[in-house]
C-alpha positions as CSV (number, residue, x, y, z in Angstrom):
1,M,-8.6,106.3,11.5
2,N,-10.7,103.4,12.5
3,V,-9.3,100.2,11.1
4,H,-11.2,96.9,11.6
5,Q,-9.1,93.9,12.1
6,P,-10.6,90.6,11.0
7,I,-11.5,88.3,13.9
8,P,-9.3,85.2,13.7
9,E,-11.1,81.9,13.1
10,I,-11.4,79.9,16.3
11,P,-10.7,76.2,15.9
12,I,-13.8,73.9,16.2
13,E,-12.5,72.4,19.5
14,E,-12.3,75.8,21.1
15,K,-15.6,76.9,19.7
16,D,-17.2,74.0,21.6
17,F,-16.4,75.7,24.9
18,F,-18.1,78.9,23.9
19,L,-21.3,76.9,23.4
20,M,-21.1,75.1,26.7
21,S,-22.4,76.0,30.2
22,N,-19.9,75.3,32.9
23,L,-21.4,74.0,36.2
24,R,-19.4,74.3,39.3
25,P,-19.5,72.0,42.4
26,K,-21.6,74.3,44.4
27,H,-24.4,73.9,41.9
28,T,-24.0,70.2,41.1
29,G,-22.8,68.6,44.3
30,L,-20.0,67.0,42.2
31,P,-16.4,67.6,43.3
32,M,-15.4,69.0,39.9
33,V,-16.6,71.3,37.2
34,V,-18.8,69.8,34.4
35,W,-19.8,71.3,31.0
36,V,-23.1,70.7,29.2
37,S,-24.2,72.0,25.8
38,N,-27.0,72.2,23.3
39,R,-26.8,69.9,20.3
40,G,-25.8,72.6,17.9
41,N,-24.1,71.0,15.0
42,A,-22.9,68.0,17.0
43,R,-22.8,64.6,15.2
44,H,-22.8,62.8,18.5
45,D,-25.5,62.2,21.1
46,A,-25.8,64.1,24.4
47,R,-22.7,64.1,26.7
48,V,-21.1,66.1,29.4
49,K,-17.4,67.0,29.7
50,V,-15.9,66.6,33.2
51,C,-12.9,68.3,34.6
52,R,-10.7,65.6,36.1
53,K,-9.3,67.9,38.9
54,P,-11.5,68.6,41.9
55,G,-12.6,72.1,42.8
56,D,-13.7,75.1,40.8
57,L,-10.7,75.0,38.5
58,I,-11.6,74.9,34.9
59,D,-8.9,73.0,33.0
60,V,-9.9,72.3,29.4
61,T,-6.7,70.3,28.9
62,D,-7.6,67.7,31.5
63,M,-11.0,66.3,31.2
64,A,-13.1,63.3,30.4
65,V,-16.3,62.9,28.4
66,V,-19.3,61.0,29.7
67,G,-22.3,60.1,27.4
68,I,-25.8,60.5,28.8
69,R,-27.8,58.0,26.8
70,P,-28.7,55.2,26.9
71,T,-26.8,54.9,30.2
72,P,-24.1,57.3,31.5
73,T,-20.9,55.8,30.0
74,L,-17.3,57.1,29.9
75,I,-16.5,57.9,26.3
76,E,-13.2,59.6,26.3
77,G,-10.4,60.2,28.9
78,S,-10.4,58.7,32.3
79,L,-11.9,59.2,35.7
80,D,-11.2,57.2,38.9
81,D,-14.0,54.8,39.8
82,A,-15.5,57.0,42.6
83,S,-15.6,60.1,40.4
84,L,-17.2,58.2,37.5
85,K,-19.8,56.8,39.7
86,L,-20.7,60.3,41.1
87,V,-20.9,61.7,37.6
88,Q,-23.1,58.8,36.4
89,D,-25.4,59.2,39.4
90,W,-25.7,63.0,38.8
91,I,-26.5,62.4,35.1
92,R,-29.2,59.8,36.0
93,L,-30.7,62.3,38.5
94,N,-30.7,65.1,35.9
95,E,-31.1,63.1,32.6
96,A,-34.4,64.7,31.6
97,T,-33.1,68.2,32.2
98,L,-29.8,67.5,30.4
99,I,-31.6,66.1,27.4
100,S,-34.0,69.1,27.4
101,Y,-31.0,71.4,27.4
102,W,-29.3,69.3,24.6
103,N,-32.5,69.7,22.5
104,S,-32.5,73.5,23.1
105,E,-35.8,73.3,25.0
106,L,-34.1,75.1,28.0
107,D,-31.8,78.0,28.1
108,S,-28.8,78.2,30.5
109,I,-30.9,79.9,33.3
110,D,-33.7,77.3,33.0
111,L,-31.0,74.6,33.1
112,G,-29.5,76.0,36.3
113,L,-32.9,76.2,38.0
114,A,-33.9,72.7,37.0
115,L,-30.7,70.8,37.9
116,K,-30.6,68.8,41.1
117,K,-27.5,68.5,43.3
118,I,-26.2,65.1,44.0
């Protein structure tokens, strides 16, 4: 007998990560993983989420949020000054690409091909 179980509803905060592309240090030149997303149903402007721990570790419980426009600005969480400056420089270098991805003009593969390493 084939019984279908309903799929449990995923909280909005967790759904956000299904809609995001994670970018590891080898692709960004940053010392940590960052996440970028399309606008979707967001009520906020374009931003990136930044893992606070260096390396390829993805820790969704320890991150900061950095807005892209009008200038890269720490919105939530904390980053040491050196890490924040690197993230801000990376955002400035890739602003047009990140905004195109935010606006769904690029898919994840196009994003990866267009991003520049810091």
